[in-house]
C-alpha positions in Angstrom: -0.7 -15.9 -2.3 -4.2 -17.1 -3.3 -2.8 -19.4 -6.0 -0.5 -20.9 -3.4 -3.2 -21.7 -0.8 -5.7 -23.0 -3.4 -3.2 -25.0 -5.6 -4.5 -28.3 -4.1 -8.1 -27.5 -5.3 -8.3 -28.5 -9.0 -11.4 -26.4 -9.9 -10.2 -23.1 -8.5 -8.9 -20.5 -10.9 -7.4 -17.2 -9.5 -7.7 -14.2 -11.8 -8.0 -10.4 -11.6 -10.0 -7.7 -13.3 -10.5 -4.0 -13.5 -13.9 -2.4 -13.5 -17.2 -3.7 -12.2 -17.6 -7.2 -10.8 -20.9 -7.6 -12.7 -19.1 -6.9 -16.0 -16.3 -9.4 -15.1 -18.9 -12.0 -14.1 -20.6 -11.7 -17.5 -17.3 -11.9 -19.4 -16.4 -15.0 -17.3 -19.8 -16.5 -18.1 -20.6 -16.7 -14.4 -24.2 -17.0 -13.3 -23.5 -16.7 -9.5 -21.5 -14.3 -7.4 -20.7 -15.5 -3.9 -20.0 -12.9 -1.2 -19.0 -13.4 2.4 -20.6 -11.7 5.3 -19.2 -11.2 8.8 -21.7 -8.9 10.4 -25.0 -7.1 9.9 -23.1 -4.0 8.6 -21.6 -6.2 5.9 -25.1 -7.3 4.9 -26.4 -3.8 4.3 -23.5 -2.9 2.1 -23.5 -6.2 0.2 -27.2 -6.1 -0.3 -27.0 -2.7 -2.0 -24.3 -4.1 -4.3 -26.3 -7.3 -5.1 -29.5 -5.3 -5.8 -27.6 -3.0 -8.1 -25.9 -5.9 -9.9 -29.3 -7.5 -10.3 -30.6 -4.4 -12.1 -27.5 -4.2 -14.3 -27.6 -8.0 -15.2 -30.6 -10.0 -14.0 -29.0 -13.3 -15.3 -26.4 -13.2 -12.5 -27.5 -14.0 -8.9 -25.7 -13.2 -5.7 -25.4 -15.7 -2.8 -24.3 -14.7 0.7 -22.3 -16.9 2.9 -21.8 -16.1 6.6 -18.6 -16.7 8.4 -18.2 -18.9 11.4 -18.4 -17.0 14.7 -14.7 -17.9 15.2 -13.8 -15.4 12.5 -16.6 -12.9 12.6 -14.4 -10.2 14.1 -11.6 -10.6 11.6 -10.9 -8.3 8.7 -7.9 -7.7 6.4 -7.5 -4.3 8.1 -7.0 -6.0 11.5 -4.5 -8.5 10.0 -2.6 -5.7 8.3 -2.5 -3.6 11.5 -1.2 -6.5 13.6 1.4 -7.5 11.0 2.6 -4.0 10.5 3.7 -3.9 14.2 5.2 -7.4 14.0 2.4 -9.0 16.0 1.4 -12.6 15.9 -0.9 -13.3 12.9 -0.7 -17.1 13.0 -4.3 -17.3 14.3 -5.6 -15.2 11.4 -3.9 -16.4 8.1 -2.7 -19.7 6.6 0.8 -20.6 7.9 2.4 -20.5 4.5 1.4 -16.9 4.0 2.9 -15.5 7.2 6.4 -14.9 6.0 5.2 -13.1 2.9 2.9 -10.8 4.9 5.7 -9.9 7.4 8.1 -9.3 4.5 5.6 -7.0 2.9 5.3 -4.9 6.0 9.0 -4.9 6.6 9.5 -3.5 3.1 6.9 -0.7 3.8 8.5 0.3 7.1 12.1 -0.1 6.1 12.4 0.2 2.3 16.1 0.8 2.3 16.8 -2.3 4.5 14.9 -4.5 2.0 16.8 -3.0 -0.9 20.1 -3.7 0.9 19.2 -7.4 1.2 18.7 -7.7 -2.5 
């Protein structure tokens, strides 16, 4: 999904890792970690992680970006909840991802129905 919505941005690379973010950042030769914040509660948690990461590897900085007020309330949990009941998620996610998200929750709720379609 991420590759699909970022394919038009030439300098974005989507990858995954197991383990600690700070270890992955070092392996990727990153010097900055960017983290998003929605609310004060996010800041407390993220600050603890950033400070811990700084102790583990002082060569990697963390930068926090705050969300616009329009999306401050939104979380993946809310989107999952709405999608799992078939609610309208068009205001929360890119249009091209909506069918995939609904399909995922249909498979979770009706696994045999999805298998029958295959």
